[in-house]
Every structure is written in structure tokens, then in C-alpha cells.
VOBA-1610 file (N, C-alpha, C; in pm, whole numbers, padded with zeros to 5 digits, always signed):
BEGIN
Met-23364-09073+01648Met-23344-08971+01594Met-23411-08856+01506Ser-23521-08909+01434Ser-23665-08851+01397Ser-23690-08727+01481Arg-23733-08790+01616Arg-23791-08706+01693Arg-23712-08590+01759Ala-23599-08643+01787Ala-23528-08551+01789Ala-23503-08421+01685Val-23488-08461+01577Val-23477-08348+01463Val-23628-08274+01490Gln-23727-08366+01484Gln-23867-08292+01458Gln-23885-08179+01589Ser-23858-08224+01740Ser-23888-08190+01795Ser-23774-08045+01860Arg-23630-08044+01749Arg-23536-07922+01749Arg-23614-07825+01652Thr-23633-07862+01576Thr-23720-07810+01419Thr-23832-07706+01491Leu-23928-07801+01547Leu-24059-07691+01617Leu-24000-07610+01720Lys-23894-07640+01785Lys-23848-07548+01912Lys-23798-07401+01832Thr-23739-07453+01752Thr-23676-07334+01649Thr-23764-07277+01608Arg-23867-07324+01525Arg-23966-07286+01449Arg-24051-07132+01590Ala-24065-07198+01687Ala-24136-07131+01813Ala-24047-07021+01828Lys-23926-07019+01821Lys-23796-06907+01891Lys-23837-06825+01806Leu-23847-06845+01652Leu-23837-06745+01557Leu-23973-06707+01554Leu-24090-06731+01575Leu-24224-06675+01618Leu-24235-06605+01715Ala-24171-06624+01856Ala-24181-06579+01983Ala-24117-06414+01934Ala-23978-06413+01884Ala-23880-06320+01867Ala-23960-06264+01787Ala-24034-06264+01693Ala-24127-06193+01571Ala-24231-06136+01670Thr-24263-06190+01687Thr-24393-06143+01821Thr-24347-06046+01909Asp-24239-06062+01964Asp-24244-05941+02050Asp-24163-05807+01988Ile-24080-05818+01855Ile-24056-05759+01787Ile-24189-05643+01716Ile-24280-05720+01700Ile-24382-05651+01678Ile-24488-05577+01758Ser-24471-05649+01880Ser-24543-05581+01997Ser-24430-05425+02030Glu-24352-05432+02026Glu-24239-05309+02060Glu-24282-05227+01948Gly-24264-05242+01767Gly-24263-05184+01706Gly-24387-05204+01572Gly-24455-05258+01582Gly-24532-05320+01513Gly-24492-05364+01381Tyr-24567-05433+01296Tyr-24538-05509+01214Tyr-24438-05480+01074Glu-24472-05399+01061Glu-24396-05293+00914Glu-24230-05277+00957Ala-24253-05277+01101Ala-24081-05249+01161Ala-24004-05378+01156Met-24082-05502+01170Met-23984-05618+01166Met-23954-05650+01061Arg-23789-05676+01107Arg-23704-05723+00990Arg-23630-05924+01054Val-23639-05940+00945Val-23557-06046+00938Val-23429-06078+01028Glu-23324-05944+00986Glu-23222-05952+01122Glu-23217-05969+01197Glu-23362-05880+01286Glu-23354-05869+01415Glu-23458-06025+01472Val-23513-06087+01399Val-23618-06207+01461Val-23483-06315+01456Val-23381-06295+01367Val-23268-06400+01383Val-23195-06391+01502Leu-23161-06256+01524Leu-23073-06225+01652Leu-23139-06241+01790Arg-23277-06195+01760Arg-23311-06216+01895Arg-23371-06373+01926Ala-23383-06456+01795Ala-23408-06596+01783Ala-23237-06693+01857Gly-23172-06606+01817Gly-23032-06673+01803Gly-23019-06791+01730Val-23028-06783+01609Val-22998-06822+01510Val-22958-06765+01375Ala-22933-06867+01281Ala-22821-06810+01168Ala-22944-06749+01067Lys-22899-06691+01007Lys-23021-06615+00900Lys-23086-06750+00819Gly-22982-06833+00765Gly-23018-06966+00699Gly-23152-07028+00749Thr-23141-07057+00888Thr-23211-07133+00965Thr-23379-07043+00950Phe-23352-06893+00961Phe-23496-06839+00910Phe-23568-06949+00855Phe-23494-06909+00698Phe-23540-06949+00559Phe-23543-07080+00557Ala-23464-07152+00622Ala-23526-07257+00618Ala-23692-07342+00680His-23731-07216+00776His-23862-07267+00831His-23983-07154+00752Phe-23971-07024+00649Phe-24007-06963+00624Phe-23934-06873+00467Lys-24024-06877+00379Lys-23964-06906+00263Lys-23915-06723+00256Asp-23969-06607+00321Asp-23945-06536+00315Asp-24004-06447+00469Lys-23987-06265+00476Lys-24088-06223+00571Lys-24206-06209+00571Asp-24241-06259+00421Asp-24393-06235+00389Asp-24455-06385+00451Ala-24382-06486+00424Ala-24459-06614+00497Ala-24454-06616+00619Leu-24359-06574+00689Leu-24355-06524+00855Leu-24503-06433+00881Met-24541-06350+00830Met-24619-06231+00827Met-24800-06328+00816Asp-24770-06429+00709Asp-24922-06510+00672Asp-24887-06562+00825Gln-24830-06605+00844Gln-24824-06725+01002Gln-24868-06619+01127Leu-24827-06530+01168Leu-24832-06444+01262Leu-25023-06368+01241Ile-25016-06302+01122Ile-25110-06218+01091Ile-25244-06318+01072Gly-25242-06418+01040Gly-25291-06530+01050Gly-25381-06595+01152Ala-25273-06568+01231Ala-25291-06630+01387Ala-25385-06497+01486Glu-25345-06419+01442Glu-25449-06305+01483Glu-25585-06266+01437Ile-25578-06307+01325Ile-25731-06300+01273Ile-25789-06437+01307Asp-25697-06540+01339Asp-25795-06683+01401Asp-25854-06641+01549Arg-25758-06559+01618Arg-25804-06504+01783Arg-25938-06391+01750His-25911-06359+01650His-26065-06268+01614His-26162-06327+01607Leu-26150-06452+01524Leu-26247-06540+01479Leu-26332-06635+01597Asp-26203-06681+01664Asp-26267-06778+01787Asp-26341-06694+01899Gln-26346-06554+01899Gln-26383-06493+01998Gln-26561-06417+01900Leu-26543-06447+01734Leu-26663-06407+01701Leu-26773-06530+01738Glu-26671-06618+01698Glu-26763-06790+01749Glu-26817-06746+01877Ala-26728-06759+01975Ala-26813-06780+02096Ala-26930-06681+02130Leu-26937-06546+02035Leu-27053-06472+02042Leu-27215-06513+01995Ala-27301-06444+02087Ala-27463-06522+02019Ala-27470-06472+01879Pro-27514-06511+01792Pro-27542-06438+01698Pro-27615-06299+01662Pro-27551-06220+01625Pro-27628-06056+01634Pro-27752-06090+01574Lys-27851-05996+01643Lys-27976-05994+01612Lys-28038-05907+01519Ser-27901-05758+01501Ser-27927-05647+01416Ser-27800-05628+01361Ile-27815-05546+01242Ile-27684-05544+01177Ile-27581-05439+01256Ala-27664-05371+01335Ala-27550-05295+01436Ala-27473-05346+01502Glu-27588-05474+01597Glu-27490-05550+01678Glu-27354-05640+01567Met-27462-05667+01448Met-27318-05771+01357Met-27211-05658+01362Val-27222-05509+01320Val-27121-05444+01310Val-27019-05428+01417Asp-27088-05409+01524Asp-27044-05420+01655Asp-26928-05498+01722Ala-26992-05648+01651Ala-26902-05804+01668Ala-26747-05761+01573Leu-26825-05696+01481Leu-26709-05701+01375Leu-26590-05632+01378Met-26645-05533+01494Met-26521-05387+01452Met-26403-05427+01524Pro-26383-05561+01628Pro-26243-05568+01662Pro-26164-05636+01549Leu-26227-05705+01495Leu-26137-05760+01378Leu-26114-05630+01275Thr-26201-05557+01223Thr-26191-05470+01131Thr-26018-05348+01185Ala-26097-05346+01290Ala-25963-05261+01378Ala-25832-05334+01390Phe-25831-05475+01339Phe-25711-05520+01364Phe-25637-05507+01211Met-25726-05554+01150Met-25683-05543+00988Met-25666-05405+00931Ser-25694-05310+00992Ser-25667-05198+00953Ser-25560-05100+01058Cys-25506-05181+01084Cys-25419-05095+01211Cys-25281-05047+01186Glu-25250-05111+01072Glu-25133-05093+00979Glu-25152-05078+00811Arg-25118-05009+00710Arg-25128-05063+00585Arg-25051-05173+00561Tyr-24917-05185+00617Tyr-24862-05335+00565Tyr-24993-05437+00624Val-25014-05446+00729Val-25115-05540+00801Val-25222-05593+00651Phe-25230-05469+00614Phe-25403-05500+00525Phe-25340-05543+00419Asp-25207-05504+00343Asp-25149-05529+00228Asp-25083-05690+00225Val-25067-05707+00339Val-25060-05864+00329Val-25166-05951+00376Ile-25263-05887+00412Ile-25349-05999+00425Ile-25449-05947+00276Leu-25444-05914+00184Leu-25482-05899+00079Leu-25423-05985-00023Arg-25270-05961+00006Arg-25195-06089-00052Arg-25147-06201-00065His-25203-06245+00065His-25243-06422+00096His-25414-06425+00140Ser-25480-06347+00092Ser-25611-06391+00100Ser-25685-06488+00003Gly-25591-06524-00106Gly-25594-06645-00196Gly-25506-06706-00223Ala-25522-06817-00292Ala-25447-06910-00312Ala-25464-06912-00460Ala-25358-06976-00502Ala-25347-07042-00662Ala-25368-07173-00675Ala-25287-07233-00563Ala-25283-07387-00584Ala-25325-07418-00399Asn-25369-07581-00420Asn-25399-07643-00265Asn-25245-07585-00158Ser-25151-07641-00210Ser-25037-07648-00177Ser-25000-07469-00106Glu-25083-07415-00171Glu-25038-07253-00141Glu-25152-07142-00054Ile-25212-07290-00014Ile-25334-07235+00116Ile-25266-07190+00269Gly-25257-07040+00293Gly-25180-07006+00341Gly-25290-06973+00533Ala-25213-06965+00644Ala-25267-06931+00744Ala-25421-06827+00712Ile-25356-06704+00620Ile-25481-06622+00609Ile-25608-06643+00563Ala-25541-06727+00425Ala-25641-06770+00323Ala-25721-06863+00412Lys-25712-06963+00486Lys-25804-07028+00575Lys-25864-06945+00612Thr-25832-06789+00684Thr-25949-06764+00796Thr-26062-06678+00728Phe-25991-06650+00560Phe-26146-06622+00477Phe-26224-06705+00479Gly-26219-06841+00484Gly-26300-06940+00447Gly-26402-06987+00585Arg-26351-06975+00691Arg-26373-06935+00835Arg-26464-06817+00892His-26428-06694+00827His-26464-06590+00855His-26624-06601+00767Ala-26582-06635+00682Ala-26781-06653+00612Ala-26836-06752+00707Glu-26768-06871+00711Glu-26860-06978+00795Glu-26920-06896+00930Val-26825-06836+00969Val-26898-06766+01163Val-27012-06678+01125Val-27009-06600+00974Val-27077-06480+00925Val-27218-06568+00857Ala-27208-06659+00789Ala-27300-06739+00743Ala-27378-06808+00894His-27308-06857+01002His-27382-06920+01069His-27513-06786+01144Trp-27427-06708+01183Trp-27522-06553+01213Trp-27637-06507+01128Leu-27572-06540+01019Leu-27703-06514+00933Leu-27851-06594+00897Arg-27861-06696+00957Arg-27944-06811+00940Arg-28052-06769+01039Asp-28167-06812+01003Asp-28279-06736+01079Asp-28316-06608+01154Arg-28245-06491+01061Arg-28214-06374+01117Arg-28325-06292+00995Pro-28386-06176+01030Pro-28464-06128+00973Pro-28409-06035+00845Phe-28312-06135+00766Phe-28253-06029+00626Phe-28321-06095+00496Arg-28254-06072+00445Arg-28356-06084+00317Arg-28290-06272+00245Lys-28404-06294+00203Lys-28437-06429+00168Lys-28411-06462+00026Asp-28383-06398-00064Asp-28369-06435-00205Asp-28229-06479-00231Ile-28123-06501-00130Ile-28009-06504-00223Ile-27956-06588-00049Ser-27862-06709-00053Ser-27831-06797-00002Ser-27740-06735+00127Val-27754-06796+00267Val-27654-06687+00377Val-27538-06725+00330Glu-27506-06822+00291Glu-27372-06802+00232Glu-27296-06708+00132Leu-27399-06664+00010Leu-27364-06577-00026Leu-27381-06427+00020Gln-27483-06400+00089Gln-27494-06318+00197Gln-27342-06277+00276Ala-27329-06395+00338Ala-27163-06391+00421Ala-27089-06366+00361Glu-27086-06370+00223Glu-26960-06299+00133Glu-26962-06195+00099Gly-27091-06155+00095Gly-27114-06008+00070Gly-27063-05956+00198Val-27098-05985+00297Val-27067-05899+00468Val-26924-05918+00426Gln-26835-05963+00441Gln-26689-06023+00407Gln-26589-05926+00291Ala-26702-05940+00202Ala-26635-05798+00101Ala-26672-05679+00130Phe-26779-05649+00187Phe-26834-05521+00227Phe-26720-05495+00335Ala-26687-05559+00432Ala-26586-05521+00528Ala-26459-05527+00471Ile-26421-05607+00402Ile-26270-05564+00361Ile-26244-05441+00316Gln-26383-05365+00169Gln-26383-05277+00128Gln-26394-05164+00231Ala-26444-05154+00376Ala-26465-05050+00506Ala-26325-05024+00550Val-26259-05166+00540Val-26114-05085+00586Val-26020-05049+00492Ser-26046-05120+00316Ser-25937-05054+00242Ser-25981-04907+00248Leu-26088-04852+00266Leu-26155-04721+00211Leu-26012-04644+00341Val-26029-04721+00512Val-25887-04602+00580Val-25814-04549+00483Phe-25733-04658+00447Phe-25608-04595+00346Phe-25644-04518+00244Cys-25770-04484+00210Cys-25764-04395+00076Cys-25778-04232+00109Ala-25711-04157+00062Ala-25710-04034+00080Ala-25788-03978+00042Leu-25921-03973-00027Leu-26067-03965-00077Leu-26145-03993-00015His-26151-04123+00058His-26275-04189+00139His-26213-04219+00281Ser-26111-04137+00336Ser-26081-04212+00474Ser-26184-04117+00607Ala-26303-03993+00533Ala-26340-03934+00659Ala-26414-04062+00721Thr-26456-04104+00655Thr-26570-04208+00716Thr-26569-04343+00782Ala-26546-04333+00934Ala-26504-04403+01013Ala-26557-04544+00919Pro-26473-04667+00943Pro-26511-04794+00921Pro-26644-04823+00963Arg-26655-04814+01086Arg-26809-04831+01163Arg-26887-04817+01073Ala-26926-04674+01055Ala-27054-04601+00990Ala-27066-04634+00858Arg-26912-04688+00739Arg-26918-04736+00626Arg-26980-04830+00605Leu-26962-04958+00702Leu-26991-05089+00737Leu-27159-05111+00753Glu-27172-05017+00822Glu-27314-04998+00896Glu-27395-05016+00751Thr-27383-04917+00686Thr-27460-04840+00571Thr-27445-04972+00465Tyr-27313-05020+00445Tyr-27351-05121+00356Tyr-27413-05236+00359Leu-27395-05258+00478Leu-27467-05406+00572Leu-27640-05376+00559Glu-27674-05251+00573Glu-27785-05213+00549Glu-27834-05219+00437Ala-27778-05207+00334Ala-27840-05192+00165Ala-27836-05328+00163Trp-27684-05416+00191Trp-27705-05602+00134Trp-27766-05687+00184Leu-27782-05649+00319Leu-27853-05764+00370Leu-28027-05700+00405Lys-28115-05580+00378Lys-28209-05497+00353Lys-28259-05469+00273Pro-28239-05504+00134Pro-28221-05429+00007Pro-28402-05392+00046Gln-28413-05252-00005Gln-28561-05212-00013Gln-28587-05220-00140Ala-28710-05261-00193Ala-28801-05314-00293Ala-28806-05129-00408Leu-28786-05187-00539Leu-28776-05104-00617Leu-28891-05043-00621Ala-28942-04888-00638Ala-29024-04861-00660Ala-29104-04892-00819
//
């Protein structure tokens, strides 16, 4: 009996995720509405809330999965040999994170967790992203005065900053690629003070 309930629960959750994914592919993340998801999935609204606390919880799953897909691609690459190669490698993920203001807002809201029970899909990707970049930085001709883990956290922070400025009226004229390359040159190859 328990297996039948679990199987049905997993199938229902999969239907909800598939319906949401279809709606997003047609109109974007922000346009997705819970009412449309339940209608397409053929379930009651209460069923949605039995699986997801709210729309944000669903978005955490969907956006986290997309970030993970990008991280899979980054892990498959050979470590970049230069900052320009690193920026090239990071641009598909950067483009996804800046595809909609709503997506970026959800990423920021879910990037950290106050307790272990709150660690969601997006928060987990932040740790994974830092691990991928730290692997890239090992044995590279960048700064040696700080750990690769700290360097990787800096790369991640600058990537987030480059994305955030896409949505800033005062600073959006510079493309994320150019901004990120400038940041990483300064962070990974600091010039000695005269």
C-alpha cells in the first residue's frame, strides 16, 4: 500500500513539474501561475500545495534544476587556462541567471538557508558552483596569497554582481561578460601596489 501511495505521489509531483516546465517554455518564469499549473496537470489546487509550499518552492526546484544542468556542463569542461576562457565558460549560466528579473530574484532569495531543513535546490547549487570553480583554479597562474576556495567564492560573488547590474538602470550599459572579465582580472591577478 505504501509503495502505491509513494508511486502516485511521485507521479503527481512529476506531472506538476512537467506542467510548470511547459508553461515556462511558452511564457517565461514570471508568467507561470499556480492556477495554470494545476489545470494543465489535471489536479486540484490543494494537491499542488501538498507538494510545494508555494510558487517560490516550485521555482526553487525548477530554477535549481536548470542551474544544475549548467553546472553539469561546466564540470565536463577542461579547466580554463585564462580568465577569458573562464568568463566564456561561465556565460551560459550567467545568461540563464539574467534571463528574467524574476529568475534572478528567486535565485537571490533561495541562495542561502537559515537552517539545514531549508536547504533547497538553488542553495545547493551555490556550493556546487564554488566547488567547480575551485577545481578550475587549482594549478592555474592566478594569485597564490589566498586559498582557491576563497578565490572561487570571489569568482561566484563577482558573477552575481555582474548579473545584478544587468537589472540596474544606472549600470546596465556594460555587458556582463565585460564586467565579469574586469572583476576577475582584478580579483585573480591583483597588481602589486607601487
